[in-house]
C-alpha positions as CSV (number, residue, x, y, z in Angstrom):
1,M,17.2,1.6,17.6
2,L,15.9,4.0,16.4
3,K,13.1,3.5,14.3
4,H,10.9,5.9,11.8
5,R,8.8,7.5,14.0
6,T,6.4,7.9,11.2
7,F,5.2,4.4,11.9
8,I,5.1,3.8,15.3
9,L,1.4,4.2,15.1
10,L,1.7,0.9,13.4
11,G,3.8,-0.5,15.7
12,L,1.3,0.2,19.0
13,A,-1.3,-1.4,16.5
14,G,1.4,-4.3,16.0
15,A,2.0,-3.9,12.9
16,L,-1.4,-4.7,10.7
17,A,-1.0,-8.1,8.8
18,A,-8.4,-13.5,-5.2
19,C,-7.2,-13.2,-8.7
20,A,-9.2,-13.1,-12.2
21,P,-7.6,-11.2,-14.8
22,T,-9.9,-8.2,-15.4
23,P,-10.3,-6.2,-18.7
24,T,-7.5,-3.4,-19.4
25,L,-8.9,0.0,-17.9
26,P,-8.4,3.5,-19.4
27,A,-7.1,5.6,-17.9
28,P,-8.8,7.9,-15.5
29,T,-10.6,11.4,-16.5
30,M,-9.7,14.9,-14.7
31,E,-11.9,17.8,-13.7
32,R,-12.7,20.6,-11.8
33,A,-13.5,20.3,-8.4
34,L,-14.0,24.0,-7.2
35,P,-17.3,24.2,-7.6
36,P,-17.9,20.7,-6.3
37,P,-19.3,18.3,-8.9
38,Q,-22.4,16.0,-8.5
39,L,-20.3,12.9,-7.7
40,T,-22.2,9.6,-8.7
41,R,-21.1,6.2,-7.3
42,P,-18.7,4.9,-10.3
43,S,-19.9,1.1,-10.8
44,L,-17.8,-1.5,-8.8
45,P,-14.6,-3.4,-10.7
46,T,-15.2,-6.7,-11.7
47,K,-13.3,-8.6,-9.1
48,P,-12.3,-11.6,-6.9
49,S,-13.7,-9.4,-4.3
50,Q,-17.4,-8.7,-2.2
51,A,-18.8,-5.0,-1.8
52,L,-18.0,-4.4,1.7
53,S,-20.3,-2.1,4.2
54,P,-18.9,0.5,5.1
55,L,-16.5,-0.6,8.3
56,P,-16.5,2.2,11.3
57,R,-13.3,4.1,12.4
58,P,-10.7,1.9,14.6
59,T,-11.5,2.9,17.9
60,E,-16.1,1.8,17.4
61,A,-17.2,-1.8,17.7
62,R,-17.8,-3.2,14.1
63,P,-20.2,-5.9,13.4
64,A,-19.5,-9.3,11.9
65,P,-19.2,-8.6,8.3
66,T,-21.7,-9.4,5.8
67,K,-21.5,-10.9,2.1
68,A,-23.1,-8.9,-0.5
69,A,-23.8,-9.6,-4.3
70,P,-20.2,-9.7,-6.5
71,P,-19.9,-7.1,-8.7
72,T,-20.5,-7.0,-12.2
73,T,-19.3,-4.1,-14.3
74,A,-16.2,-2.4,-14.3
75,T,-15.0,1.6,-15.0
76,P,-11.9,3.4,-14.3
77,A,-11.6,5.3,-11.3
78,Q,-13.1,9.0,-11.3
79,V,-10.9,11.5,-10.3
80,I,-11.5,15.2,-9.4
81,A,-8.5,16.8,-9.8
82,S,-7.8,20.9,-8.3
83,P,-4.9,22.3,-7.1
84,Q,-5.1,23.7,-3.3
85,S,-2.7,25.4,-1.1
86,A,-1.9,22.5,0.6
87,G,1.8,23.1,1.3
88,A,4.8,22.4,-1.1
89,A,2.4,19.3,-2.7
90,D,-0.2,20.2,-5.1
91,T,-3.0,17.9,-3.8
92,Y,-5.9,16.2,-5.4
93,W,-9.3,14.2,-4.9
94,V,-9.5,11.1,-6.1
95,T,-12.2,8.4,-5.6
96,N,-12.3,5.0,-4.7
97,P,-15.1,3.4,-7.3
98,T,-16.1,0.8,-5.4
99,T,-17.3,3.2,-1.9
100,G,-17.4,6.6,-3.2
101,A,-15.1,7.9,-0.6
102,R,-12.8,10.7,-2.2
103,L,-9.4,10.1,-1.4
104,Y,-6.8,13.1,-0.3
105,T,-3.9,12.6,-2.8
106,Q,-0.6,14.8,-2.7
107,V,1.9,15.1,-5.7
108,V,5.8,15.5,-4.1
109,S,8.0,16.3,-7.4
110,P,12.1,16.7,-7.3
111,K,12.9,20.8,-6.9
112,N,13.8,21.9,-10.1
113,A,13.0,19.2,-12.1
114,S,11.2,18.5,-15.5
115,G,10.4,16.5,-18.0
116,K,8.5,12.9,-17.2
117,L,10.2,11.2,-14.1
118,P,9.5,7.3,-13.2
119,A,6.8,7.7,-9.6
120,L,6.2,6.1,-6.6
121,V,3.1,5.6,-5.0
122,L,3.9,5.2,-1.2
123,V,1.7,2.9,1.0
124,P,1.4,4.0,4.6
125,G,1.8,1.5,8.1
126,G,-0.9,0.9,10.2
127,I,-3.6,3.2,9.9
128,G,-1.3,5.9,9.2
129,W,-1.9,8.1,6.0
130,G,-0.3,10.0,3.2
131,G,0.5,13.3,5.4
132,N,2.9,11.1,7.4
133,F,5.3,10.9,4.9
134,L,5.8,14.8,5.1
135,D,6.5,15.1,8.4
136,P,10.0,15.4,9.7
137,P,12.2,14.4,8.2
138,N,10.3,14.7,5.3
139,K,10.7,11.2,3.4
140,A,8.6,11.8,0.8
141,Q,10.6,14.6,-0.3
142,Q,13.8,12.9,0.0
143,L,12.7,10.2,-2.4
144,A,11.2,13.0,-4.7
145,D,14.9,14.5,-4.6
146,A,16.5,11.1,-5.5
147,G,14.6,11.7,-8.8
148,F,11.2,10.1,-8.3
149,V,7.1,11.8,-8.6
150,V,6.5,10.5,-5.2
151,V,2.7,10.1,-5.1
152,L,0.8,10.5,-1.2
153,F,-2.4,9.2,-0.5
154,D,-5.0,9.1,2.7
155,P,-6.8,5.7,2.7
156,D,-10.4,5.4,3.6
157,G,-11.8,6.5,6.5
158,R,-8.3,8.5,7.5
159,G,-6.4,11.8,7.5
160,K,-8.5,14.4,5.2
161,S,-10.5,11.2,3.1
162,G,-14.6,10.1,3.5
163,G,-15.5,6.6,3.7
164,A,-14.7,4.2,6.6
165,E,-11.3,2.5,7.6
166,D,-11.1,-0.8,6.4
167,L,-8.0,-2.3,8.0
168,G,-6.2,-3.0,4.4
169,G,-9.0,-4.6,2.8
170,Y,-11.1,-5.3,-0.4
171,A,-12.1,-1.6,-0.1
172,H,-9.0,0.2,0.6
173,Q,-7.1,-2.0,-1.8
174,D,-9.8,-0.6,-4.6
175,G,-8.7,2.6,-3.4
176,L,-5.6,2.3,-4.0
177,A,-5.7,1.0,-7.3
178,A,-7.6,4.6,-8.1
179,V,-4.8,6.1,-7.0
180,V,-2.0,4.1,-8.9
181,R,-4.3,5.0,-12.2
182,F,-4.1,9.0,-11.3
183,A,0.0,8.3,-10.4
184,A,-0.2,7.5,-14.2
185,S,-2.1,9.8,-15.5
186,L,0.1,12.7,-14.0
187,L,1.9,15.2,-16.8
188,N,5.2,14.8,-14.9
189,A,5.1,11.1,-14.6
190,D,6.8,8.1,-16.9
191,A,3.1,6.1,-16.9
192,Q,5.1,3.5,-18.0
193,K,7.7,3.5,-14.6
194,I,5.1,3.5,-11.5
195,G,6.5,1.7,-8.5
196,L,4.2,0.5,-5.3
197,V,6.6,1.2,-1.9
198,T,4.7,-0.2,1.4
199,Y,5.6,0.3,4.8
200,S,4.8,-1.9,7.1
201,Y,1.3,-3.2,7.8
202,G,0.6,-1.4,4.5
203,I,1.6,-4.5,2.4
204,T,-1.2,-5.7,2.7
205,M,-3.2,-3.2,0.5
206,G,-0.3,-2.9,-1.7
207,S,0.3,-7.0,-2.1
208,G,-3.8,-7.0,-2.1
209,V,-4.0,-4.4,-4.8
210,L,-1.3,-6.0,-7.2
211,A,-2.8,-9.4,-6.5
212,R,-6.6,-8.7,-7.5
213,Y,-5.7,-5.9,-9.8
214,P,-2.7,-7.1,-12.4
215,E,-3.4,-4.9,-15.2
216,L,-2.0,-2.0,-12.8
217,P,0.8,0.0,-14.5
218,V,3.1,-1.1,-11.5
219,K,6.5,-2.0,-12.7
220,F,7.8,-3.3,-8.8
221,L,6.4,-3.8,-5.6
222,I,9.0,-2.4,-2.4
223,D,7.6,-4.2,0.9
224,W,9.5,-2.6,4.0
225,E,9.1,-5.0,6.9
226,G,5.8,-5.9,6.4
227,P,3.7,-8.4,8.7
228,A,2.9,-11.9,6.7
229,D,-0.3,-12.7,8.3
230,R,-3.2,-12.6,11.1
231,N,-0.2,-13.4,13.8
232,Y,2.2,-10.8,12.8
233,T,-1.0,-8.4,12.7
234,T,-2.9,-8.5,15.8
235,P,-0.1,-10.0,17.3
236,R,0.4,-13.0,18.0
237,C,-3.7,-12.9,18.0
238,S,-3.6,-11.3,21.4
239,A,-6.6,-10.7,23.1
240,N,-4.5,-7.9,24.6
241,R,-4.6,-5.3,22.2
242,P,-3.4,-2.1,23.9
243,S,-4.0,0.1,20.3
244,G,-7.3,0.2,20.4
245,I,-7.9,-1.2,17.1
246,Q,-10.8,-3.0,16.4
247,W,-9.3,-6.2,15.1
248,Q,-11.8,-9.0,14.0
249,P,-11.0,-12.6,16.0
250,C,-8.6,-14.0,14.2
251,S,-11.1,-17.5,13.8
252,D,-12.8,-15.0,11.6
253,N,-11.4,-17.2,8.1
254,T,-13.7,-14.6,6.1
255,W,-12.7,-11.5,7.4
256,W,-8.6,-11.8,7.5
257,A,-9.4,-13.8,4.0
258,E,-8.8,-9.7,2.3
259,R,-6.0,-8.9,5.0
260,E,-3.2,-11.6,4.9
261,A,-0.2,-10.7,2.9
262,V,1.5,-13.6,3.0
263,N,-1.6,-14.8,0.6
264,F,-1.3,-12.4,-1.8
265,I,1.9,-12.1,-2.3
266,G,2.5,-15.3,-4.6
267,K,-0.2,-14.0,-6.8
268,I,1.2,-10.6,-8.0
269,H,3.0,-10.5,-11.4
270,V,5.5,-8.0,-11.0
271,P,9.0,-8.0,-9.1
272,Y,9.3,-8.3,-4.9
273,Q,11.9,-6.3,-3.1
274,R,11.8,-7.1,0.8
275,I,13.8,-4.6,2.7
276,Q,14.3,-6.0,6.4
277,S,16.5,-5.2,9.2
278,E,18.0,-7.5,12.2
279,K,15.6,-6.2,14.6
280,D,11.8,-5.7,12.7
281,H,10.8,-3.0,13.8
282,V,7.6,-4.2,16.0
283,Q,7.7,-8.2,15.6
284,P,10.0,-9.6,18.1
285,S,12.0,-11.5,15.5
286,N,12.5,-11.0,11.6
287,A,11.4,-14.9,10.8
288,H,8.0,-13.3,8.6
289,A,10.6,-11.8,6.2
290,V,11.1,-14.9,5.4
291,D,8.0,-16.3,5.2
292,M,6.8,-13.6,2.8
293,I,9.7,-14.4,1.0
294,N,9.3,-18.0,0.3
295,A,5.5,-17.8,-0.8
296,A,6.2,-15.6,-3.1
297,V,9.1,-17.8,-5.1
298,K,7.1,-20.7,-4.5
299,G,4.0,-18.6,-6.8
300,G,6.0,-17.7,-9.1
301,V,6.3,-14.0,-8.8
302,P,8.9,-12.8,-11.6
303,S,11.8,-11.7,-9.3
304,V,11.9,-12.7,-5.5
305,R,14.6,-10.9,-3.8
306,L,15.3,-10.4,0.2
307,N,17.7,-7.1,0.7
308,D,20.7,-7.5,-1.2
309,Y,20.9,-11.8,-1.4
310,P,20.4,-13.5,-5.0
311,P,17.1,-13.4,-6.1
312,N,14.5,-16.0,-6.1
313,Q,16.1,-18.1,-3.2
314,T,14.3,-19.6,-0.6
315,Y,15.0,-19.9,3.2
316,D,14.9,-21.9,6.3
317,P,12.1,-19.8,8.5
318,Q,13.5,-21.7,11.5
319,A,17.3,-20.4,10.4
320,P,16.6,-17.2,9.0
321,P,19.5,-15.6,6.9
322,Q,21.2,-12.1,8.5
323,M,19.0,-9.1,7.8
324,L,20.0,-5.9,7.2
325,P,22.2,-3.9,10.0
326,E,19.9,-2.0,12.1
327,S,21.9,1.4,11.4
328,Q,20.8,0.7,7.8
329,D,17.0,1.9,9.0
330,K,18.2,5.5,9.2
331,Q,19.0,5.4,4.9
332,L,15.4,3.7,4.5
333,E,14.5,6.3,1.9
334,Q,18.1,6.2,0.2
335,R,17.6,2.4,0.0
336,I,14.4,2.5,-1.4
337,A,15.9,5.0,-3.9
338,K,18.3,3.0,-5.1
339,T,16.7,0.0,-5.5
340,A,14.1,1.5,-7.1
341,H,16.6,3.2,-10.1
342,E,17.7,-0.4,-10.1
343,L,14.5,-2.2,-10.6
344,F,13.3,0.8,-13.2
345,A,16.0,-0.2,-15.0
346,K,15.2,-3.5,-15.9
């Protein structure tokens, strides 16, 4: 069945796969980026993460991870904003406070809209970037025209962003936190209505950032068919990885501790909605959707729902419930928009 071509890249990759409260961070400030300012690296956030050495591009050999001293201070992400000629959407630079990398960020607004609107931050799957959402049929504009301000970004080391690829780990999650704060600062966005929508392996970044940054102004998490753990991400810890992505061995528990959504999802503090069709876009089965739902319910997430089933119920992984008909994937953005409006209304 035809799936979203935008995420074929993540399909080939094999659907890529703690949490102390932190002080509330003030909204980011904005300044002109032209001419380029003299940038200084912001202090690291106080989080249960370790500062990571920059990772090489996915096609390069990656050395074994090393530990660094934990961060000690917290500052809001620096935001450097300047509209540029980059298509239909305004474009901005948002600085990842952990890596210092400038993240290319785009804002897509509804046509002929006015006033403040709820905002959706989209997290790309696989090793994709924000611009993928603008490719035909322009899913970002579809969601915007459904009544949202849509924020897209290129994670570290991807697209037009600086920095090094982190494959969804803490560094990527820290960058996403800065993008969320930026979204809340937009003049046409309702800062009380920010939703996070993850596609495929983007769930690793999305669940990680919400577990580690509970103070973020995010109202809910919508997850489309994200892999639960390393067994699904690699996939099945196979040595045969035709995508060329340099995953760490499944025996490297330290590395995977940053990159398994099933270990983050039970620690988030906002409603969690899983969207799963009967045939997963990458996996041989859709049982990992049950793994995610069960972990969220067990962790006490405020509201947990699989597709249109009643909320807050668990399932047998060996006998998962009937998932959405495959034909529903053709209306994925319509389903996301409908679900987001319902969650914003609660």
